[in-house]
Backbone as CSV, one residue per row, in Angstrom:
resi,resn,N_x,N_y,N_z,CA_x,CA_y,CA_z,C_x,C_y,C_z
1,MET,-47.235,-28.837,31.924,-46.215,-28.831,33.594,-46.399,-27.252,33.782
2,HIS,-46.286,-26.362,32.511,-46.528,-25.086,33.040,-47.617,-23.965,33.087
3,ASP,-48.789,-24.538,32.647,-49.683,-24.454,33.331,-49.607,-24.367,34.815
4,ASP,-49.203,-24.877,35.476,-48.956,-24.729,37.267,-47.940,-23.992,37.519
5,VAL,-47.629,-22.835,36.676,-46.476,-22.063,37.062,-47.568,-20.387,36.843
6,ALA,-47.652,-19.770,37.984,-48.540,-18.821,37.645,-47.372,-17.619,37.029
7,ARG,-46.347,-17.495,37.055,-45.329,-16.489,36.400,-43.980,-16.959,36.529
8,ILE,-42.910,-16.771,35.376,-41.907,-17.030,35.770,-40.573,-15.720,35.968
9,LEU,-40.094,-16.047,37.318,-39.558,-15.343,37.878,-38.047,-14.770,36.678
10,VAL,-37.050,-16.131,36.825,-36.077,-16.143,36.392,-35.977,-16.751,34.896
11,ASP,-35.593,-16.826,33.563,-35.684,-17.475,32.522,-34.828,-18.460,32.702
12,GLY,-34.910,-19.336,31.708,-33.496,-20.324,31.309,-32.312,-19.331,30.897
13,ASP,-32.197,-18.725,29.800,-31.462,-17.729,29.248,-30.889,-17.261,30.356
14,ALA,-31.268,-16.265,30.977,-31.074,-15.515,32.006,-29.831,-16.683,33.075
15,ILE,-30.801,-17.670,33.439,-29.922,-18.334,34.445,-28.516,-18.706,33.848
16,GLN,-28.632,-19.273,32.825,-27.154,-19.738,32.316,-26.359,-18.512,32.244
17,ARG,-26.275,-17.526,31.700,-25.578,-16.170,31.615,-25.083,-16.179,32.772
18,ARG,-25.703,-15.948,33.623,-25.437,-15.513,35.380,-24.426,-16.370,35.776
19,ILE,-25.002,-18.053,35.538,-23.456,-19.027,35.756,-22.591,-18.765,35.304
20,ALA,-22.650,-18.659,33.902,-21.249,-18.363,33.496,-20.389,-17.098,34.154
21,GLU,-21.160,-15.892,34.055,-20.390,-15.192,35.219,-20.016,-15.477,36.147
22,LEU,-20.864,-16.066,37.216,-20.477,-16.415,38.382,-19.282,-17.821,38.115
23,GLY,-19.526,-18.522,37.392,-17.833,-19.745,36.679,-16.782,-18.586,36.816
24,ALA,-16.525,-18.165,35.778,-15.602,-16.771,35.722,-14.947,-16.243,36.820
25,VAL,-15.712,-15.753,37.882,-15.352,-14.724,38.965,-14.595,-15.595,39.770
26,ILE,-15.525,-17.102,39.909,-15.065,-18.000,41.188,-13.921,-18.601,40.295
27,SER,-13.727,-19.001,39.305,-12.600,-19.548,38.530,-11.486,-18.613,39.122
28,SER,-11.991,-17.295,38.761,-10.538,-16.322,38.890,-10.204,-15.635,40.337
29,ASP,-11.444,-16.178,41.432,-10.668,-16.118,42.497,-10.321,-17.042,43.244
30,TYR,-10.386,-18.261,42.860,-9.446,-19.573,43.369,-8.416,-19.989,42.215
31,SER,-8.078,-19.054,41.786,-6.611,-19.326,40.839,-5.556,-19.680,41.870
32,GLY,-4.507,-20.006,40.832,-3.237,-20.350,41.794,-3.089,-21.512,42.578
33,GLY,-3.743,-22.985,41.422,-3.553,-23.802,42.825,-4.469,-24.448,43.874
34,SER,-4.851,-23.651,44.192,-5.912,-23.581,45.740,-6.812,-24.827,45.053
35,ARG,-6.663,-25.582,44.067,-8.458,-26.532,43.985,-9.617,-26.797,44.877
36,PRO,-10.556,-25.945,44.873,-11.566,-25.851,45.977,-12.484,-27.064,45.934
37,ILE,-13.174,-27.161,47.012,-13.844,-28.324,47.180,-15.365,-27.518,46.923
38,LEU,-15.819,-28.130,45.877,-17.317,-27.509,45.740,-18.361,-28.585,46.444
39,VAL,-19.358,-27.634,47.252,-19.784,-28.543,48.409,-21.284,-28.335,48.079
40,CYS,-21.708,-29.163,47.388,-23.698,-28.929,47.080,-24.206,-29.603,48.063
41,VAL,-25.346,-28.446,48.474,-26.099,-28.587,49.630,-27.862,-29.283,48.599
42,LEU,-28.209,-30.731,49.050,-28.636,-31.753,48.046,-30.058,-31.197,48.896
43,LYS,-31.407,-31.445,47.926,-31.491,-31.678,46.973,-31.492,-30.597,45.730
44,GLY,-32.079,-29.334,46.170,-31.988,-28.591,45.479,-31.003,-27.473,44.754
45,ALA,-29.822,-27.929,45.110,-28.630,-27.192,44.421,-27.981,-28.009,43.202
46,TYR,-28.392,-29.345,42.953,-27.943,-29.836,42.542,-27.603,-29.776,40.564
47,MET,-28.643,-29.054,40.310,-28.715,-28.635,39.146,-27.745,-27.376,38.807
48,PHE,-27.705,-26.469,39.802,-27.205,-25.241,39.832,-25.590,-25.501,39.965
49,LEU,-25.203,-26.612,40.506,-23.993,-27.106,40.790,-23.759,-27.806,39.033
50,SER,-24.370,-28.327,39.283,-23.441,-28.901,37.911,-23.247,-28.168,36.842
51,ASP,-24.291,-26.853,36.697,-24.280,-26.114,35.396,-22.890,-25.428,35.879
52,LEU,-22.712,-24.932,36.925,-21.064,-24.193,37.959,-20.267,-24.742,37.593
53,ALA,-20.297,-25.926,37.834,-18.715,-26.877,37.779,-18.755,-26.824,36.523
54,ARG,-18.967,-26.803,35.274,-18.729,-26.795,33.836,-17.953,-25.258,33.533
55,HIS,-18.751,-24.526,34.278,-18.280,-22.794,34.116,-16.793,-22.831,34.723
56,ILE,-17.164,-23.550,35.795,-15.209,-23.215,36.475,-14.413,-23.952,36.004
57,THR,-13.445,-23.200,35.260,-11.853,-23.655,34.347,-11.073,-23.880,35.569
58,ILE,-11.186,-24.137,36.531,-10.005,-24.325,37.643,-10.336,-26.084,37.925
59,PRO,-9.141,-26.311,37.844,-9.336,-27.884,38.858,-9.778,-27.671,39.845
60,HIS,-11.061,-28.365,40.375,-11.958,-28.728,41.819,-11.995,-29.963,42.218
61,GLU,-12.679,-29.824,43.307,-13.321,-31.180,43.360,-14.936,-31.368,43.924
62,VAL,-15.726,-31.832,43.872,-17.129,-31.682,44.406,-17.968,-32.917,45.111
63,ASP,-18.486,-32.245,46.756,-18.955,-33.354,47.177,-20.614,-32.692,47.780
64,PHE,-20.886,-33.760,48.654,-22.571,-33.127,48.888,-22.643,-33.246,50.148
65,MET,-23.862,-32.584,50.517,-24.664,-32.669,51.871,-25.963,-32.477,51.967
66,ALA,-26.608,-32.824,52.775,-28.021,-32.682,52.787,-28.741,-32.443,54.016
67,THR,-30.035,-31.372,53.920,-30.132,-31.180,55.201,-31.597,-31.672,55.253
68,SER,-32.634,-31.400,56.000,-33.841,-31.018,56.246,-34.264,-29.919,57.301
69,THR,-35.330,-29.321,56.879,-36.044,-28.278,57.881,-37.200,-28.505,57.581
70,TYR,-37.707,-28.620,56.332,-38.715,-28.188,55.972,-39.984,-29.174,56.807
71,GLN,-41.170,-28.157,57.522,-41.976,-29.516,58.211,-42.990,-29.372,57.560
72,GLY,-43.239,-29.279,56.340,-44.763,-29.159,55.566,-45.084,-27.991,55.142
73,GLY,-46.028,-27.530,54.026,-46.235,-26.560,53.724,-44.913,-25.559,53.160
74,LEU,-45.471,-24.313,53.224,-44.453,-23.547,52.403,-43.312,-22.872,52.740
75,ASP,-43.117,-23.050,54.415,-42.414,-22.528,55.530,-41.412,-23.409,55.579
76,SER,-40.319,-23.068,55.986,-39.420,-23.772,56.100,-38.689,-23.934,57.570
77,ARG,-39.397,-23.047,58.502,-39.339,-22.783,59.524,-38.957,-24.396,60.775
78,GLY,-37.979,-24.605,61.128,-37.659,-25.862,61.447,-36.360,-26.184,62.036
79,VAL,-35.731,-27.282,62.864,-34.476,-27.184,63.362,-33.961,-27.933,62.146
80,VAL,-32.870,-27.460,61.820,-32.100,-27.901,60.886,-31.520,-29.619,60.888
81,ARG,-31.320,-30.351,60.395,-31.039,-31.808,60.513,-30.236,-32.430,59.291
82,LEU,-28.946,-32.555,59.515,-27.972,-33.108,58.849,-28.279,-34.821,58.661
83,VAL,-29.023,-34.970,57.084,-29.325,-35.797,56.196,-28.282,-37.024,55.878
84,LEU,-27.291,-35.813,54.819,-26.003,-36.681,54.546,-24.811,-35.560,54.854
85,ASP,-23.587,-36.253,54.895,-22.557,-35.222,55.586,-21.596,-35.638,54.389
86,LEU,-20.361,-34.585,54.441,-19.470,-34.820,52.771,-18.585,-36.088,53.527
87,LYS,-18.076,-36.610,52.537,-16.939,-37.675,52.254,-15.710,-37.170,52.496
88,ALA,-15.527,-36.047,51.812,-13.990,-35.352,52.098,-13.807,-34.977,53.166
89,ASN,-12.538,-34.705,53.744,-11.869,-34.232,54.778,-11.333,-32.849,54.502
90,ILE,-12.166,-31.840,55.127,-11.876,-30.057,54.454,-10.776,-29.631,55.150
91,VAL,-10.236,-30.178,56.130,-8.877,-29.349,57.056,-8.024,-28.830,56.188
92,GLY,-7.825,-27.410,56.081,-6.946,-26.873,55.331,-7.470,-26.884,53.762
93,ARG,-8.745,-26.835,53.472,-9.166,-27.372,52.189,-10.107,-25.811,51.658
94,HIS,-9.708,-25.189,50.736,-10.542,-23.969,50.298,-12.334,-24.363,49.926
95,VAL,-13.471,-23.893,50.463,-14.415,-24.962,50.655,-15.406,-23.863,49.902
96,LEU,-15.975,-24.262,48.942,-17.229,-23.574,48.676,-18.782,-23.740,48.532
97,LEU,-19.457,-23.756,49.515,-20.670,-24.217,49.464,-21.613,-23.471,48.384
98,VAL,-22.410,-24.551,48.071,-22.886,-24.062,46.763,-24.368,-24.886,46.859
99,GLU,-25.117,-23.216,47.518,-26.944,-23.718,47.957,-27.625,-22.784,46.393
100,ASP,-29.235,-23.546,46.654,-30.029,-23.321,45.315,-30.708,-22.070,45.707
101,ILE,-30.875,-21.471,47.079,-31.589,-20.624,47.700,-31.427,-20.320,48.979
102,VAL,-31.064,-19.521,49.388,-30.894,-18.487,50.917,-32.113,-17.880,51.023
103,ASP,-32.836,-17.702,52.250,-34.047,-17.247,52.362,-33.838,-16.412,54.360
104,ARG,-34.282,-17.358,55.021,-34.087,-17.383,56.409,-32.589,-17.419,56.810
105,GLY,-32.155,-18.420,55.900,-30.410,-18.300,56.443,-30.588,-19.279,57.733
106,GLY,-31.453,-19.914,57.520,-31.143,-20.765,59.021,-30.231,-22.234,58.178
107,THR,-30.699,-22.999,57.487,-29.614,-23.937,56.769,-28.452,-23.543,56.587
108,ILE,-28.193,-22.358,56.070,-26.566,-21.892,55.394,-25.999,-21.916,56.661
109,ASN,-26.578,-21.270,57.542,-25.850,-20.996,58.778,-25.570,-21.858,59.621
110,TYR,-26.663,-22.821,59.894,-25.911,-24.259,60.602,-25.007,-24.799,59.808
111,LEU,-24.841,-24.559,58.176,-23.913,-25.374,57.466,-22.448,-24.993,57.903
112,LEU,-22.485,-23.813,57.560,-21.512,-22.558,57.831,-20.745,-22.996,59.127
113,ARG,-21.335,-23.347,60.369,-21.359,-23.055,61.691,-20.261,-24.532,61.555
114,LEU,-21.008,-25.586,60.892,-20.611,-26.752,61.191,-19.715,-27.072,60.233
115,LEU,-19.356,-26.667,58.643,-17.934,-26.829,58.490,-16.854,-26.179,58.796
116,GLY,-17.234,-24.807,59.124,-16.195,-23.743,59.996,-15.215,-24.438,61.029
117,GLU,-16.190,-25.646,61.919,-15.558,-26.255,62.504,-14.674,-27.384,62.764
118,ARG,-14.889,-27.481,61.344,-13.552,-28.305,60.628,-12.278,-27.727,59.926
119,GLN,-12.159,-26.710,60.210,-10.746,-26.217,59.976,-10.491,-26.368,58.234
120,PRO,-11.595,-25.449,57.557,-10.934,-25.405,56.068,-9.949,-24.150,56.171
121,ALA,-9.113,-24.166,54.920,-8.427,-22.959,54.888,-9.185,-21.522,54.624
122,SER,-10.580,-21.549,53.641,-11.380,-20.738,53.245,-12.825,-21.453,53.414
123,LEU,-13.526,-20.475,53.837,-15.126,-20.926,53.451,-15.849,-20.100,52.654
124,ARG,-16.588,-20.071,51.481,-17.270,-19.097,51.380,-18.423,-19.913,50.628
125,THR,-19.454,-18.836,50.125,-20.702,-19.756,49.619,-21.110,-19.391,48.472
126,CYS,-21.988,-19.489,47.655,-22.558,-19.070,46.503,-24.048,-19.767,46.305
127,THR,-25.191,-18.780,46.506,-26.473,-19.195,46.117,-26.380,-18.869,44.611
128,LEU,-27.622,-19.335,43.877,-28.470,-18.902,42.963,-29.701,-18.009,43.370
129,LEU,-30.279,-17.901,44.187,-31.180,-17.278,44.528,-31.126,-16.748,46.106
130,ASP,-31.142,-15.687,46.262,-31.278,-14.693,47.357,-32.172,-13.994,47.878
131,LYS,-33.230,-14.477,49.018,-34.419,-13.676,49.209,-33.649,-12.722,50.742
132,PRO,-33.090,-11.744,50.757,-33.015,-11.200,51.773,-33.647,-10.512,52.455
133,SER,-35.043,-10.121,51.733,-36.107,-9.755,52.893,-36.645,-10.537,54.113
134,ARG,-36.173,-12.035,53.907,-36.728,-13.022,54.948,-35.561,-13.406,55.819
135,ARG,-34.104,-12.528,55.566,-33.223,-13.023,56.367,-33.207,-13.326,57.804
136,GLU,-33.286,-13.912,58.836,-33.251,-14.296,60.052,-31.827,-14.411,60.818
137,TYR,-31.465,-15.197,60.308,-29.640,-15.106,60.796,-28.805,-14.322,59.542
138,PRO,-27.740,-13.647,60.310,-26.915,-13.136,59.395,-25.943,-13.665,58.848
139,VAL,-26.089,-14.185,57.256,-25.087,-14.937,56.832,-24.323,-14.173,55.744
140,GLN,-22.943,-14.432,55.182,-22.583,-13.780,54.314,-22.570,-14.231,52.791
141,LEU,-22.740,-13.798,52.156,-22.949,-14.787,50.758,-22.215,-13.988,49.830
142,GLU,-20.899,-14.539,49.207,-20.175,-14.241,48.525,-19.884,-13.933,46.577
143,TYR,-20.958,-15.277,46.634,-21.456,-15.279,45.252,-22.917,-15.233,45.434
144,ILE,-23.984,-14.775,44.553,-25.554,-14.799,44.676,-25.553,-14.530,42.741
145,GLY,-26.651,-15.333,42.689,-26.763,-15.365,41.040,-27.878,-14.177,41.169
146,PHE,-29.054,-14.351,41.665,-30.224,-13.268,41.546,-30.850,-13.278,42.873
147,GLU,-31.314,-12.075,43.149,-31.826,-11.727,44.491,-33.372,-11.729,43.388
148,ILE,-34.223,-12.076,44.833,-35.870,-12.563,44.411,-36.533,-11.933,45.259
149,PRO,-37.769,-11.644,45.406,-38.693,-11.362,46.117,-39.284,-12.196,46.882
150,ASP,-39.900,-12.066,48.018,-40.152,-12.942,49.244,-41.447,-13.662,48.457
151,GLU,-41.374,-14.471,47.735,-42.217,-15.221,47.231,-42.062,-16.728,46.876
152,PHE,-43.018,-18.013,47.009,-42.474,-19.201,46.859,-41.995,-19.721,45.835
153,VAL,-40.885,-20.651,45.056,-40.852,-20.412,44.093,-40.223,-22.278,43.713
154,ILE,-40.309,-22.257,42.689,-40.182,-23.766,41.999,-39.421,-23.946,40.744
155,GLY,-38.541,-24.887,40.440,-38.026,-25.270,38.868,-36.342,-24.922,39.065
156,TYR,-35.696,-24.911,38.070,-34.099,-25.054,38.484,-33.633,-26.210,39.458
157,GLY,-34.206,-26.989,40.062,-33.747,-27.834,41.503,-34.423,-27.919,42.203
158,LEU,-35.405,-26.457,42.787,-36.403,-25.972,43.555,-37.636,-26.829,43.393
159,ASP,-38.288,-27.638,44.402,-39.381,-28.325,44.360,-40.558,-27.842,45.355
160,ILE,-41.517,-28.288,45.057,-42.948,-28.364,45.663,-43.306,-29.741,45.632
161,ASP,-43.630,-30.244,46.982,-43.345,-31.526,46.819,-42.640,-32.921,46.323
162,GLU,-41.571,-32.454,46.297,-40.430,-33.455,45.354,-40.644,-33.251,44.006
163,THR,-41.368,-32.032,43.543,-42.039,-32.260,42.048,-41.636,-31.008,41.538
164,TYR,-41.173,-30.445,40.020,-40.971,-29.506,39.565,-39.698,-28.969,39.319
165,ARG,-38.624,-29.862,40.075,-37.089,-29.528,39.942,-36.834,-29.334,38.339
166,ASN,-37.252,-30.284,37.359,-36.795,-30.314,36.560,-37.489,-29.210,35.333
167,LEU,-37.968,-27.808,35.589,-38.293,-26.833,35.482,-36.917,-26.020,34.736
168,PRO,-37.077,-25.409,33.829,-35.386,-24.580,32.991,-35.439,-23.392,33.579
169,PHE,-36.517,-23.278,34.445,-36.224,-21.565,34.718,-36.949,-21.927,36.200
170,VAL,-36.767,-20.106,36.709,-37.380,-20.759,38.221,-38.558,-19.791,38.029
171,GLY,-39.543,-20.089,38.594,-41.519,-19.658,38.785,-41.631,-19.749,39.959
172,VAL,-42.925,-19.116,39.817,-44.161,-18.805,41.061,-44.957,-19.860,40.569
173,PRO,-45.325,-21.231,41.646,-46.565,-21.982,41.392,-47.928,-20.846,41.677
174,THR,-48.378,-21.579,40.762,-49.935,-21.202,41.383,-50.583,-21.517,42.170
175,PRO,-51.669,-20.715,42.849,-52.130,-21.047,44.093,-52.873,-22.193,43.983
176,GLU,-53.581,-22.917,43.235,-53.936,-24.159,42.159,-52.975,-25.212,42.722
177,LEU,-52.097,-25.250,42.324,-50.872,-26.213,42.796,-50.879,-26.533,43.902
178,VAL,-50.533,-25.263,44.586,-49.947,-25.191,45.911,-50.949,-26.106,46.476
179,GLU,-52.486,-25.582,46.344,-53.645,-26.619,47.283,-52.938,-27.917,47.233
180,ARG,-53.516,-28.010,45.466,-53.791,-29.457,45.132,-52.242,-30.137,45.541
181,LEU,-50.870,-29.553,46.113,-50.314,-30.698,46.621,-49.422,-30.386,47.967
182,LEU,-50.166,-28.898,48.457,-49.698,-29.534,50.145,-50.758,-29.361,50.940
183,GLY,-52.399,-29.211,49.988,-53.641,-28.576,50.676,-53.634,-27.063,51.229
184,PRO,-55.086,-26.721,51.604,-54.943,-25.317,52.077,-54.182,-24.670,52.785
185,ILE,-53.548,-23.850,52.909,-52.558,-22.939,53.392,-53.281,-21.900,54.257
186,ALA,-53.064,-22.117,55.535,-53.586,-21.101,56.538,-52.933,-19.867,56.283
187,THR,-53.443,-18.458,56.277,-53.380,-17.543,55.879,-53.082,-16.940,57.338
188,GLU,-52.043,-16.261,57.801,-51.489,-15.090,59.152,-52.390,-13.855,59.287
């Protein structure tokens, strides 16, 4: 499986160290009995949320949302569609939206507007990976794991054609893997 990875951008040990740091900061920021609700954006953020929740030392809840934007290929351009909504009522609650990666910002922008309309007491964001060079929508990211270059990545919850989420690191797939799973990619 690792033969399909051209190079590792963020190794597993670095991910775990950074998640522990984020957990400590989030625990401190939400201390005082606010009991935040962590909203995981499926599917990509499930692994990040699982590890992050273990490092948050204050009482908290977890809920899930899922969106769809990918129209095929490596680009995420398209209309954001809500596939799974929260079960919890977030009126007056402190909400932390947990994402795997923010690049263009379309999905997180959509979710922040949607959740903001539900009148939470506060609404913050936490992402494992940030690609600010691709940003098309201005979004505020309070907690960031790693800033990465503009490259397609897989592993640690991120997929290509629903595979490779189980890699313990974040890496760049080989061109051969991309072509095998997605077909030839047109260059602009």
